C-alpha positions as CSV (number, residue, x, y, z in Angstrom):
1,M,0.0,0.0,0.1
2,V,1.5,3.6,-0.8
3,D,1.4,6.0,2.2
4,R,-0.7,9.0,1.0
5,R,1.9,11.7,1.8
6,D,4.6,9.5,-0.6
7,L,1.6,9.5,-3.3
8,V,1.6,13.3,-3.2
9,A,5.3,13.7,-3.4
10,C,5.4,11.4,-6.5
11,E,2.7,13.1,-8.4
12,D,3.7,16.6,-7.3
13,V,7.3,15.5,-8.8
14,V,6.2,13.6,-12.0
15,M,3.9,16.8,-12.7
16,F,6.9,18.8,-12.7
17,V,8.6,16.6,-14.9
18,N,5.8,16.4,-17.0
19,A,6.0,20.4,-17.4
20,A,9.7,20.2,-17.6
21,V,9.4,18.3,-20.9
22,T,6.5,19.8,-22.6
23,S,6.6,23.6,-21.8
24,T,9.0,25.8,-23.4
25,G,7.0,29.1,-22.2
26,Q,5.4,29.8,-25.6
27,R,2.2,30.4,-26.8
28,E,0.3,26.8,-27.0
29,F,-3.0,26.2,-28.9
30,R,-4.7,27.0,-25.9
31,D,-3.0,29.1,-23.8
32,D,-0.9,32.5,-24.2
33,A,2.9,32.9,-23.8
34,I,2.4,34.8,-20.4
35,A,0.1,32.2,-18.6
36,Q,2.4,29.3,-20.0
37,R,5.4,31.0,-18.9
38,L,3.9,32.0,-14.8
39,S,2.4,28.6,-14.8
40,V,5.7,26.7,-15.1
41,E,7.9,29.2,-13.3
42,F,5.7,28.9,-10.3
43,L,5.8,25.2,-10.7
44,H,9.8,25.5,-10.6
45,E,9.4,27.5,-7.3
46,Y,7.3,25.0,-5.6
47,I,9.2,21.8,-6.4
48,L,12.5,23.5,-5.4
49,G,11.2,24.6,-2.4
50,N,9.9,21.0,-1.5
51,Y,12.2,18.7,-3.3
52,R,15.2,20.2,-3.7
53,E,17.1,17.1,-4.1
54,L,14.5,15.4,-7.0
55,Y,14.5,19.1,-8.2
56,A,18.2,19.1,-9.4
57,A,18.0,15.2,-10.2
58,S,15.5,16.1,-13.1
59,L,18.5,17.5,-14.9
60,A,19.2,13.9,-15.3
61,L,16.0,12.9,-17.3
62,D,15.0,14.0,-21.0
63,I,13.7,17.8,-20.0
64,N,13.8,20.9,-22.6
65,D,16.6,23.1,-22.5
66,F,14.0,25.8,-21.5
67,N,13.3,24.1,-18.4
68,A,17.1,22.9,-17.9
69,A,17.9,26.5,-17.7
70,L,15.7,27.6,-15.3
71,I,16.7,24.5,-13.1
72,V,20.1,25.6,-13.3
73,R,19.4,29.6,-12.8
74,N,17.4,28.7,-9.8
75,L,19.7,26.2,-8.0
76,L,22.4,28.4,-8.6
77,V,20.7,31.5,-7.1
78,S,19.4,29.9,-3.9
79,S,23.0,28.1,-3.5
80,R,23.4,28.8,0.2
81,D,23.7,26.7,3.3
82,L,24.1,23.6,1.0
83,T,26.1,20.7,2.4
84,P,29.5,20.4,0.3
85,E,28.2,17.2,-0.4
86,V,25.0,18.5,-1.8
87,R,27.1,20.9,-3.8
88,R,29.3,18.5,-5.3
89,R,26.2,16.3,-6.6
90,E,24.4,19.5,-7.7
91,G,27.4,20.7,-9.7
92,E,28.0,17.5,-11.7
93,L,24.6,17.9,-12.8
94,I,24.7,21.0,-13.8
95,A,27.9,20.5,-15.7
96,R,26.7,17.7,-17.2
97,R,23.5,19.3,-18.3
98,L,25.3,22.9,-19.8
99,E,27.5,20.0,-22.1
100,L,24.2,18.9,-23.5
101,M,22.2,21.7,-23.7
102,A,22.7,24.0,-26.9
103,P,25.2,26.9,-26.5
104,Q,23.1,29.7,-27.4
105,R,21.1,28.5,-24.7
106,V,24.0,28.3,-22.2
107,W,25.5,31.9,-23.2
108,R,21.6,33.2,-22.7
109,L,21.7,31.7,-19.3
110,F,25.2,33.0,-17.8
111,R,23.7,36.8,-19.4
112,E,20.7,36.1,-17.2
113,L,22.7,35.1,-14.1
114,A,25.1,38.3,-14.8
115,R,22.0,40.4,-14.8
116,R,20.8,39.1,-11.6
117,G,24.3,39.7,-10.0
118,V,24.7,35.6,-9.2
119,N,28.7,36.0,-8.5
120,N,29.1,33.2,-6.0
121,R,32.3,30.8,-6.2
122,R,30.3,28.1,-7.5
123,T,28.8,30.1,-10.3
124,R,31.7,31.2,-11.4
125,A,33.5,27.9,-11.5
126,I,30.8,26.6,-13.3
127,M,31.0,29.5,-15.9
128,R,34.7,29.0,-16.3
129,D,34.8,25.2,-16.3
130,W,32.2,25.2,-19.4
131,T,33.5,27.8,-21.1
132,A,37.0,26.3,-20.7
133,Q,36.1,22.8,-22.5
134,R,34.6,24.6,-25.3
135,R,36.8,23.6,-28.5
136,D,36.3,26.2,-30.7
137,P,36.4,29.9,-28.3
138,V,37.1,31.9,-31.5
139,L,33.9,30.6,-33.2
140,D,32.1,31.3,-29.8
141,A,33.4,35.0,-29.6
142,V,32.0,35.6,-33.7
143,K,29.0,33.3,-33.2
144,Y,27.8,34.4,-29.5
145,R,29.7,37.8,-28.9
146,T,27.3,39.4,-26.4
147,G,27.1,36.7,-24.0
148,V,30.3,35.5,-24.3
149,K,31.5,39.2,-23.3
150,A,29.1,39.2,-20.5
151,T,30.1,35.7,-19.3
152,M,34.2,36.8,-19.3
153,R,33.3,40.2,-17.6
154,H,30.8,38.5,-15.0
155,A,33.2,35.7,-14.0
156,H,36.5,37.8,-14.5
157,L,37.8,34.8,-16.7
158,E,40.8,35.5,-18.5
159,V,41.0,35.6,-22.4
160,P,43.8,36.0,-25.1
161,A,44.8,39.1,-25.8
162,E,43.0,39.1,-29.3
163,T,40.2,37.8,-28.2
164,G,39.9,40.5,-25.7
165,T,40.4,43.3,-27.9
166,F,37.4,41.7,-30.6
167,L,35.3,41.3,-27.3
168,F,35.5,44.7,-25.9
169,S,37.1,46.8,-27.9
170,S,36.1,48.3,-31.4
171,P,37.0,45.5,-33.6
172,R,36.1,47.0,-36.8
173,K,38.6,49.7,-36.2
174,V,41.7,47.4,-36.1
175,S,43.9,47.2,-38.8
176,A,44.1,43.3,-39.0
177,F,43.6,40.5,-36.8
178,G,46.2,38.0,-36.6
179,T,43.3,35.3,-36.0
180,P,41.6,34.3,-39.2
181,L,38.2,33.9,-38.0
182,F,38.4,37.5,-36.8
183,E,40.0,38.9,-39.3
184,T,37.2,37.4,-42.0
185,W,34.4,38.7,-39.5
186,R,36.3,42.2,-39.7
187,Q,36.7,41.9,-43.7
188,A,33.2,40.8,-43.9
189,H,31.7,44.3,-43.1
190,Y,33.5,45.6,-46.5
191,A,34.0,42.8,-48.9
192,Q,31.0,40.6,-49.8
193,R,33.3,37.6,-50.5
194,A,34.5,37.6,-47.0
195,L,31.2,36.8,-45.8
196,Y,30.9,33.4,-47.1
197,D,33.5,32.1,-44.9
198,L,31.7,32.6,-41.7
199,P,29.1,30.8,-40.0
200,Y,25.5,31.0,-41.8
201,S,24.2,32.4,-38.4
202,V,26.8,35.2,-38.7
203,A,26.7,35.9,-42.4
204,E,23.0,36.2,-42.6
205,G,23.0,39.5,-40.8
206,L,25.9,41.0,-42.9
207,A,24.3,40.1,-46.2
208,S,21.3,41.9,-45.2
209,M,23.4,44.9,-44.3
210,H,25.1,44.3,-48.1
211,G,22.0,43.9,-49.9
212,I,22.6,40.4,-51.2
213,K,19.8,38.7,-53.0
214,R,18.7,35.9,-50.7
215,A,19.1,33.1,-53.6
216,T,22.7,34.4,-54.2
217,F,23.2,33.9,-50.8
218,L,22.2,30.5,-49.8
219,E,23.9,29.2,-52.9
220,K,27.4,30.7,-51.8
221,I,26.9,30.1,-47.9
222,A,26.0,26.4,-49.0
223,P,29.1,24.9,-47.8
224,Q,29.1,26.6,-44.6
225,L,25.9,25.2,-43.7
226,T,25.4,22.7,-40.6
227,R,23.1,19.5,-41.0
228,L,20.3,21.5,-39.3
229,E,20.8,24.6,-41.3
230,R,20.4,22.6,-44.3
231,L,17.0,21.3,-42.9
232,R,15.8,24.4,-41.9
233,L,16.4,26.4,-45.1
234,Q,15.6,23.6,-47.6
235,D,12.3,24.8,-48.7
236,A,13.2,28.2,-49.1
237,A,16.3,27.5,-51.0
238,E,14.5,25.0,-53.3
239,R,11.7,27.7,-53.6
240,A,14.4,30.0,-54.5
241,G,15.7,28.1,-57.2
242,V,18.6,27.2,-55.2
243,A,20.2,23.1,-55.3
244,A,22.8,23.5,-53.7
245,V,21.1,23.6,-50.2
246,R,20.1,20.0,-50.0
247,A,20.1,17.9,-46.4
248,D,20.6,13.9,-46.1
249,L,17.1,13.6,-44.9
250,T,18.2,9.8,-43.3
251,G,20.4,11.5,-40.6
252,M,18.5,14.1,-39.4
253,P,16.9,13.4,-35.9
254,L,13.4,11.8,-36.0
255,T,11.2,14.5,-34.6
256,R,13.0,17.4,-36.4
257,L,12.6,15.2,-39.5
258,A,8.9,15.1,-39.1
259,S,8.4,18.9,-38.8
260,Y,10.0,19.4,-41.9
261,V,7.8,17.1,-43.5
262,L,4.9,18.7,-42.4
263,S,6.1,22.2,-43.5
264,L,5.6,20.8,-46.8
265,S,2.8,21.1,-48.9
266,Q,0.7,18.0,-49.3
267,A,1.3,18.1,-53.1
268,E,4.9,17.6,-52.5
269,R,4.7,15.5,-49.6
270,A,2.9,13.0,-52.1
271,A,5.4,13.8,-54.8
272,R,8.2,12.8,-52.7
273,H,6.3,10.0,-50.8
274,D,8.8,7.3,-50.7
275,E,11.8,9.7,-49.8
276,L,10.0,10.9,-46.7
277,R,9.0,7.6,-45.8
278,H,12.2,5.9,-46.3
279,A,14.0,8.7,-44.1
280,M,11.2,8.6,-41.5
281,T,11.9,4.7,-41.0
282,V,15.2,4.9,-41.3
283,S,15.5,7.6,-38.4
284,A,13.0,5.6,-36.4
285,R,15.1,2.6,-36.6
286,R,17.9,4.3,-35.3
287,V,16.2,5.9,-32.0
288,A,14.8,2.4,-31.5
289,G,18.5,0.7,-31.9
290,P,18.2,-2.9,-29.9
291,A,14.9,-2.2,-29.1
292,A,13.5,-2.4,-32.4
293,G,10.7,-5.6,-32.4
294,S,10.6,-6.0,-29.0
295,W,7.6,-4.1,-28.0
296,G,5.1,-6.8,-29.5
297,R,1.8,-5.9,-30.6
298,V,1.3,-2.1,-30.4
299,V,-1.4,0.1,-31.4
300,A,-1.1,3.9,-31.2
301,V,-4.1,6.2,-31.3
302,L,-2.7,9.6,-32.8
303,D,-4.3,12.9,-32.5
304,D,-4.7,14.8,-35.4
305,S,-7.3,17.2,-34.8
306,F,-7.4,21.0,-35.6
307,S,-5.7,21.5,-31.8
308,S,-2.4,19.8,-32.9
309,F,-1.8,22.5,-35.3
310,G,0.1,24.1,-31.8
311,S,0.5,27.8,-32.2
312,T,2.1,30.3,-34.5
313,A,5.2,30.1,-31.9
314,K,5.3,26.2,-32.4
315,R,3.5,25.5,-35.5
316,Q,2.2,21.7,-35.7
317,R,4.6,20.8,-33.2
318,P,2.0,18.8,-31.5
319,L,1.5,16.8,-34.5
320,A,5.3,16.5,-35.7
321,V,5.6,14.6,-32.1
322,A,2.2,12.2,-33.0
323,L,4.0,11.8,-36.8
324,A,7.5,10.8,-35.0
325,C,5.7,8.8,-32.9
326,R,4.1,6.9,-35.0
327,F,7.0,5.4,-37.1
328,L,9.0,4.9,-33.7
329,L,6.2,2.7,-32.5
330,K,6.2,1.1,-35.9
331,A,10.0,0.3,-35.3
332,L,9.7,-0.8,-31.6
333,A,6.6,-3.2,-32.2
334,G,6.9,-6.6,-33.6
335,E,3.0,-5.6,-34.9
336,F,1.8,-2.2,-35.3
337,T,-1.2,-0.5,-36.1
338,G,-1.5,3.5,-36.1
339,L,-5.4,5.1,-35.9
340,W,-5.4,8.8,-36.9
341,T,-8.5,10.4,-35.1
342,S,-9.5,11.9,-38.5
343,G,-9.3,8.7,-39.4
344,T,-6.5,8.7,-42.4
345,H,-5.0,5.7,-43.2
346,D,-1.7,7.9,-44.7
347,P,1.0,9.6,-41.8
348,L,2.7,11.0,-44.4
349,L,-0.3,13.2,-45.3
350,V,-1.6,14.3,-42.2
351,R,-2.8,17.3,-41.2
352,P,-4.5,19.5,-38.3
353,S,-8.5,19.1,-38.9
354,G,-11.5,18.6,-37.1
355,P,-12.5,17.3,-33.8
356,T,-10.6,14.7,-31.3
357,P,-12.8,11.6,-31.5
358,L,-10.6,9.8,-29.0
359,G,-13.0,7.8,-27.4
360,E,-13.8,6.2,-30.6
361,R,-10.4,5.7,-31.8
362,L,-9.6,4.0,-28.5
363,I,-12.7,1.5,-28.7
364,D,-11.0,0.5,-32.2
365,A,-7.9,0.0,-30.4
366,L,-9.0,-1.9,-27.7
367,E,-11.0,-4.1,-29.8
368,L,-7.5,-5.3,-31.4
369,A,-6.1,-6.7,-27.9
370,P,-3.0,-5.2,-27.9
371,D,0.0,-5.6,-25.8
372,R,0.6,-2.0,-25.5
373,L,-1.7,0.9,-26.3
374,I,-0.1,4.3,-26.5
375,V,-2.3,7.2,-27.3
376,V,-0.6,10.6,-28.7
377,S,-2.8,13.9,-27.9
378,D,-3.1,16.9,-25.6
379,G,-5.8,15.1,-23.9
380,W,-8.7,17.3,-24.9
381,D,-11.5,14.6,-25.9
382,N,-14.6,16.7,-27.4
383,S,-16.3,14.2,-30.0
384,P,-18.5,13.4,-27.7
385,P,-16.4,15.2,-24.2
386,G,-15.6,12.5,-21.8
387,L,-15.9,9.4,-23.7
388,A,-12.2,8.8,-23.9
389,A,-12.3,8.6,-20.2
390,E,-15.4,6.4,-19.8
391,V,-14.1,4.0,-22.6
392,L,-10.6,3.5,-20.4
393,R,-12.4,3.3,-16.9
394,V,-14.6,0.4,-18.5
395,W,-11.5,-1.0,-19.9
396,R,-9.6,-1.2,-16.6
397,E,-12.1,-1.7,-14.6
398,R,-14.9,-4.5,-16.0
399,L,-12.6,-5.9,-19.2
400,D,-9.0,-5.9,-18.3
401,P,-8.6,-5.5,-14.5
402,T,-5.2,-7.5,-14.6
403,G,-3.7,-5.2,-17.1
404,A,-2.9,-7.4,-19.7
405,T,-2.9,-4.4,-22.4
406,A,-0.4,-1.4,-20.6
407,V,-1.7,1.8,-21.7
408,V,0.2,4.9,-21.8
409,H,-0.8,8.6,-22.9
410,L,1.6,10.6,-23.9
411,N,0.7,14.4,-24.2
412,P,3.0,16.9,-25.9
413,V,1.3,20.0,-24.8
414,Y,1.8,21.8,-21.4
415,D,-1.7,23.2,-19.9
416,A,-1.0,26.1,-17.7
417,E,-4.2,26.0,-15.6
418,G,-3.5,22.2,-14.5
419,F,0.2,22.9,-13.8
420,D,0.6,19.5,-15.7
421,V,-0.2,18.1,-18.9
422,K,-3.9,17.2,-19.4
423,R,-4.7,13.5,-18.5
424,L,-7.5,11.4,-20.3
425,S,-8.4,9.3,-17.5
426,A,-7.3,8.5,-13.7
427,S,-7.1,4.8,-14.7
428,V,-3.8,5.2,-17.3
429,P,-1.0,7.2,-16.8
430,T,-0.3,10.2,-18.8
431,V,3.0,11.8,-19.1
432,G,4.5,14.9,-21.4
433,V,6.7,14.3,-23.9
434,R,8.9,16.3,-26.1
435,D,10.7,14.7,-29.1
436,A,9.5,10.9,-29.9
437,E,13.3,10.0,-29.2
438,D,12.4,9.8,-25.9
439,V,9.4,7.6,-25.8
440,P,11.2,4.7,-24.4
441,A,12.2,6.5,-21.3
442,L,9.1,8.0,-21.0
443,V,6.9,4.7,-20.9
444,E,9.4,3.7,-17.7
445,L,8.4,6.6,-16.0
446,A,4.7,6.3,-16.5
447,R,4.7,3.6,-14.0
448,F,5.3,6.6,-11.5
449,A,2.4,8.6,-12.7
450,E,0.1,5.6,-12.1
451,G,0.6,5.7,-8.4
452,R,1.5,2.2,-8.1
453,A,5.2,3.0,-7.7
454,G,6.0,4.9,-4.3
455,F,8.2,7.9,-3.3
456,A,10.8,5.6,-2.5
457,E,11.1,4.1,-5.6
458,L,10.6,7.2,-7.8
459,R,14.0,8.3,-5.6
460,R,15.8,5.2,-6.8
461,Y,15.0,5.5,-10.3
462,L,16.2,9.3,-10.3
463,A,19.2,8.2,-8.3
464,D,20.4,5.5,-11.2
465,R,19.4,8.1,-13.7
466,Q,21.5,10.4,-11.9
467,D,24.3,8.0,-11.9
468,R,24.2,7.2,-15.5
469,F,23.7,10.6,-16.6
470,R,27.0,11.6,-14.6
471,S,29.2,8.0,-16.0
472,R,28.5,9.2,-19.4
473,R,29.8,12.5,-18.5
474,A,32.9,10.9,-16.9
475,A,33.4,8.9,-19.8
476,A,33.3,11.5,-22.8
């Protein structure tokens, strides 16, 4: 029997993890950005104040960079009166998480810490160690100049003389730099040809300053593009008639690839159907790895209703997660059936439309008696309202009380009003999902959302995740 206090603590932590996985502080279909940010920041303060150890431990989970940065900031702001052991453990988690975060997010975090005047010894050491392990500090100085400048000044870090001149003086007034990239940046302000040796994100602004046509710029900057930049720019380049920008889709991350597919018109998706299906399948199999084919009979109920459009800030993000999950679950399953709420049979042609008849699709899914039923939806069952919850209740209480079919609801949308992702039913676990790549770990976490596992077991789970998280850093 799970103690009531343990159950509440377990629910609180799982609720926070759901938020940290899904919320990015941006507008969603039903909540504006202000509501999203206020809600998630309140949740951070609540968990930090009541479960600091587990709050820090969540850095070892598959949370997004937005929430990871908030956790790091809050831990560093409130570090007084910690024991040396707690400081060491938190420091290791912070250092490992910063290694995994996008560098622009880290530089933004450091600027925020400087703005808040957080200048304790631990903060300065973390800034020092992270900047010291950067592989190309010269590139960082050019690409993230404002963040690097603020960090170096705030933490009193030593910089090479020429880097200091580039950051803190007027670099355009220097007659010449000895460092090649600094010199290229200086020359690019005066000579167009030099900007094509700069990183795309730096060169783009200079190209605009020089009045260079978009098609000309994309064609000449193509050799400098990263893999993800190629994916993001491919559609715009094709419209401009530039063939040089072409991404290898099979090497792309699964959820990003799904977002790219949905950015194409249905006519283009139909024309490139075999190419896109092959790319999605290869990417999904790569994520599944050794677990491919090991999940038995899997049925997925996938939400492509109108609310899966998301918002202008996160255009079609919920639908992209559902599409990526569909291909990943097919790779993990021995036998797979995917059921879209719209009734469509071609996953590559899905689009946000219509109501959300989750109850009807759940009936169709459960009739197949799968080993696993995975629902990917924002949880707003409205055709008719409440049918999904009743179907799941009756199924669990009367037709499958032993749990022969494992049911998990994956929700890609944070509900600001409820401080959690919206649940379909109290009888099945709901966990937040940001990227389909995290699904295997999230299905493991789902047992804590059911109330069948206690707080002590959750602590052991988080301790194990922390150990694996830190050991990967030591081995790197």
